[in-house]
N, C-alpha and C positions, 0 to 999 in steps of 0.2 A: 504494500500500500504506500502510495506516495504521500509524504508529508506536505501539506499545503501551508505556505507562509501567509498568515493573515496580517495585513497591515491595517492598523486602526488609525483613521484620520480623526484628529481632534479639532476643536474650534479654535485652537491656539493659532495665532497669526504667525506668518513666516517672519523670522528675524535672524539675528546674528548667530544664534545657536544652530539654526538650520544651515545658514550660509557657510559656516565654518565646520559643519558636519561634526558637531560634538557628540551626537548619538549615531550609532550604526544605521539605524532605520529612521527615515523621515516620517514624522507623525503630524506635521503641522498642515496648515490649510493649502500649501502649495502642492501637496501630493507628491513630493519628490522632485518637482521641476527645478527648484533652487537648491536642493540638498548638496552641500559641498561646493557650490558654484564659485566661491572666492578662493578655493584651495587649488594649488598647482603642485607639481612635484617639488619645486624649489621653495614653496611657501605660499604666502597670501598674495593674491592679485589685487589690482585697484578696482576691479569690477564690483559694483554694488547693485543688487536687484532692487525692485520696488519694495519699499517698506510699506507694510499693510497694518491695518488695525480693525478691530470690530468695535464700532461705536453705536451704542443703543440698539444692538442687534443687527446692524447693517455693516457690510464690508466696505472699507475705504482704502485708498492708497495715498501715500504722502505726495503732495505736489510741490509744496514750498515751505520754507521756514523763514521767520523774520519777526519783526514787531508788528503787532496787529494793525495799527493805524498808520504809523510812520512809514512802514515798508509796503503798505497797501494790501495786506492780506485780506482784510475785510472787504475792501472794494473789489478785489479779484473774486472772492467768494460770492459777493452780491451779483456781479456780472454773470458768473456761471449759473447761479440760481435763477436769474432773470431769463436766461436763454432756455432753461429747462422748465420755466413756469407753465402752469396749467390755465387754460382758458375756462372761466366759469361765467357763462353768459357774455356780457361785454367787458367783464373784468378779467385781468390776467393776474393770477395768484402766484407770487414768487416767495418761496420759503426763506426765512432768515437764516443766517450762517450758524446759529446755535440750535436750530430746530431739529428735532428727531426725524431722521430719514431724509434730510435735505441733501440735494445733489453735491453741495460743497459745504464743508463744516470747518470752522475755525475753533481750535482748542488750544489752551495754554499748555506748554510743555511741562512735564513734571520734573522735579529735581533729579530723579533717577534717569530720565531720558536725557537731560542736559549733561549729566555726569558721564553717561555711557555712549550716547550716539555720536559718531564722528561728525555728522552734519550739523550738530549743535555745539561743537567745540568752541566756536567763536563767542558763545554766550556763557561760558563757565564762570566768568567773573562779573557778569551783568548784575545790576541792581534790580530790585523788585520792579521798578518803573520801566526798565528796559528788558524785562524778561521776554524770552522768545515764545512765539505762537506757531502752531502747525496748521497748515492749510491741507485739508484732506478732501479728496474727491471720491464719490461713490463709485465703486467698481461696477462696470457694466451699464451705467446709466448716462454718464456725461460723455458727449461726443467730442472728438478732436481735442482732447486735453492731453498734452504731453508734459512729462516731468522733466 
C-alpha cells in the first residue's frame, strides 16, 4: 500500500518562514508556490514575493508602505476604492480605507512588523507621529494594481 502524503493548508498567510523554507513542508496559504523561493545554493537571494495578510476574513497583498497622509497612502486607497465602487441607483458607493472587505485597506504597522520586515526598516527609529502604515489591496478583486 502506498503511503499518501497529506498536506494540510492552513489560513496562515505566506511570509518569511515560508520564503526561507524553515519547515520541510509548506502549510501556508501559498500552497507551496513560494516555499523556499528566497533560498539558493549559495544563500539568500534578493527576491521577495508578495507579502499577504488576512484582514477581517479577506485576503490582501501588500502594495505600499509609508505614512498615511504625508506619503499619500490614504489617497491611493481612496482612489482604488472609488474605481471599485458599486452603483446603487444614481449613487456610487465607495468603501472607506478602514472598512471591512474594502478593495484597498490602510492599516498601521505593528511594532513587530516594523522590527522584522525589511520593507519597514527605514521606520525602526520613527516616532509615534511618523509611524508607518501599510496599504493592502484585496486579492482577486482590484484590477491592474501592481506592487
